[in-house]
VEXTORZA-876184 format. One record per residue (C-alpha): x, y, z. Coordinates in steps of 0.25 Angstrom, whole numbers, plus 2048, in hexadecimal, padded with zeros to 3 digits. Layout:
! residues N
XYZ...
END
This chain:
! residues 363
D49335717D5132C71FD5D32A718D6332D70AD6C320705D763276FBD7E31C6F2D8631D6E6D813106DFD7530D6D7D6E30A6E4D652FC6DDD742F46DED782FC6ECD762F06F5D7A2F6701D73305700D652FC6FBD672F2706D6830070FD5C307709D522FD70AD552FA717D5430871AD47308715D422FC71DD44301728D3C30B725D44317722D43321715D5031E70AD54327702D5F3216F6D693286EED7031D6E5D7531E6D7D6F3186C9D7630C6C2D7C3176B8D813216C2D893166C9D903116BED9731F6BDDA43206C3DA83246D0DA93326D0D9E3356C9D9532C6CDD973356DCD963416D7D8933E6D1D843386DCD863456E5D8234C6DED743456DCD743456EBD763526EDD6A3566E4D6234D6EBD583516F7D5B347702D5734A70FD5B33C717D5B33D725D69332722D7332F717D7A326713D8532370AD85314704D93316700D9F320700D9B3266F0D8C3296F8D9432F703D9733E6FFD883416FBD8533A707D8C34370FD8734D70AD7834970CD7A34871AD8035571DD7535B715D6C35471DD74355729D7234472AD7733A72ED81332724D85323723D8F31D718D8F30F714D9E30D712D9A30070ADA82FE706DB730370BDB830F701DC4314706DCA304703DC23036F5DC42F56EDDC22FD6DFDCB3096E4DD82FE6E5DE33056E1DDC3116DDDE33196E9DE03276E6DD03236E3DD231C6EFDD73276F6DCB3316F2DC13266F6DC5324704DC7334707DB9336700DB232C70CDBB330717DB9340717DA833B715DA9332720DAA33F72BD9A33F729D9832F728D8E32D734D8F31F733D98315729D92309723D9A2FD720D952F271ADA02E6723DA62E7731DB42E772DDB02F3725DA92F7731DB92F673ADC02FC72EDB8307729DB830B739DC630B739DCA31172CDC131E72EDC331F73DDB431D740DB032174BDA2316748DA4308744D9B309738D8F301736D8F2F372ED862F0724D8A2E371CD862E370ED7C2D870ED6F2D8707D612D670CD5D2C670CD582C1702D552B26FCD5D2AA6F4D552AB6E6D572A76D8D622B06CED602B36C1D702B06BFD6A29F6C0D612996B5D5B28C6B8D5F2866ABD6F2826AAD7229069ED8328E69BD8A29B69AD8F29F68DD912AE690D932B669DD852BE69FD7E2B169AD752B06A7D6D2A96ACD7929E6B3D792906B3D7828A6C1D832816BCD8C28C6BAD942926C8D8F29E6C9D982AA6D3D932B76D2D972C66D6D8E2CF6DAD932DF6DBD9B2E96D6DA52E46CBDB32EA6D1DC12E66CFDC42DD6DEDB62D56DFDBD2C86DCDB62C66D0DC42C86C7DC82BC6D0DBD2B36CEDBC2B46C0DCD2AF6BFDC62A36C9DBB2A26BFDC729B6B5DC728F6BEDB728E6C0DB128D6B2DA42896BADA42986BED9D2A46BAD9D2B16BFD912BB6C1D952C96C3D882D26C9D8C2E16C8D942EA6C1DA12F26C6DAE2F96BDDB52EB6BEDAC2E36B3DB32E56A7DC02E36AEDB92D76B4DB12D06A7DC02D469DDC72CA6A8DBC2BE6A7DC12BE698DCE2BE69BDCC2B26A4DC02AB69BDB62AA6A4DAD2B86A0DA32AE69DDA12A76A8DA02B76AED922BB6AED932CD6B0D842CF6B7D842DD6B8D7F2E46C4D712E36C9D672E96D2D6B2E66E4D5C2DE6E4D602D66D9D6C2CF6DCD692C66E4D622BC6DCD6E2BE6D2D782BB6DED6E2AF6E1D742A96D4D832A86D9D8929B6DED942A36E1D932B16E7DA42B86E4DA82C26EFDB62C36EBDBB2D06EFDCA2D26EDDD12D86F8DD42E66EFDD12F26FADCE2F070ADC02F4705DBF2E66FEDC62DF707DBE2E1713DB02E070ADA52D970FD9C2DA700D8E2D8700D8F2CE6F4D942C66FDD862C8705D7F2C56FAD822B76F5D812B3705D732B8700D722AF6F4D782A46FAD822A66F3D912A06F7D9E2AC6F6DAB2AB6F1DAF2B56FCDC02BA6FBDC52BA709DC52C870EDC22CC71EDB52CF71DDAF2C7712DB92BB71ADB12BE728DA42BE720DA72B171ADAB2A8729D9F2B072FD962AC722D9C29E71BD952A470DDA22A2704DAE2A0701DB92A9706DC42A96FBDD22AF6FDDD42BC6FBDDF2BB6EFDD12B56E8DDA2AB6DEDD42A56D5DD72976DBDD229B6E9DC32A16E1DC42936DADC628C6E7DBC2936EEDB02926E4DB22816E4DB02856F5DA328C6F2D9D2846E8DA02786F0D922726F4D94272703D9A27E703D912856FBD85281704D8C286710D8F29670BD80294704D7B291715D8529C71BD7E2A670ED712A5718D792AD725D752BA719D672BA721D6F2BE72DD772CB726D6F2CF71BD6B2DC71AD5E2DC720D682DA72DD712E572AD642EF728D622EF736D712F5736D702FE72ED60303730D65306741D7230D73CD68317732D5F31773ED6931C746D6C32773CD5E32E73CD5B32E74A
END
């Protein structure tokens, strides 16, 4: 085969791996994707890493290029590249040396950062998801080559009908009562459910917004804590925990949102400079967003005014004011028009860079 993509994830839900593999296939390359089952991907991190490395070592793979799609796949990918004597690429989709979920967990963070730095010596090219990321990563690791930037954008799709909505004005009597009436303002979040993703601040603001319902698409370790918080705040009947869905189903669901939430809390350097795929998914669905005023997100909103910036402390009042602005008809219409800019930055455009990089290492 030409390329082996290794990802410690359920690939059906991993946009970055799916999009890259499809772009390479469309370019006429042969690709093998090695991932995990949905059940295996729910294991504890150390167990998940050990299982993945063991399974990759047992496979008979003979690629001409190996790509580690995250840090947790990098060890197995490096071993495979050395065995086959082929180049190795590394998709550093986050600042693994400063992860949000490891904020305050110094020992774990130091071990992970040391592991990454050691493995980077054998990487031929690093891929990141934003221009600021490229500058920071090159300086942090003193890389001779600037990382290649592939934005976390989806392939272009037209807006479509959503299973979240119904043509009938159905009342919400339970947090899982779907579809949701068009008379309700529907705020949506998609992604892994971690602390620091703005869900807690938004729920606190919901106490001042009785007509707002929150739908969370995804799952993750903070869900139970946040569900308890919704009960304490008295908003649990207006929160739907939709669960994780395959990536190919995500766009239609997102099209049902009135507002997309990209309220990243700056609890770590990784979150401080985040430019997550959810923001681009909201654009693809024509959905205006609430966006924390952080460096990369600020730059994006200035260039593409598809949402309202919220001060970084994410106070309830600032979120309520932002919701009022994003739902104002004229402002909302302007933001929806700005969302059309996703055509020019969709993964169909990013794929050109990705394919060129891979072909460079296959020659």
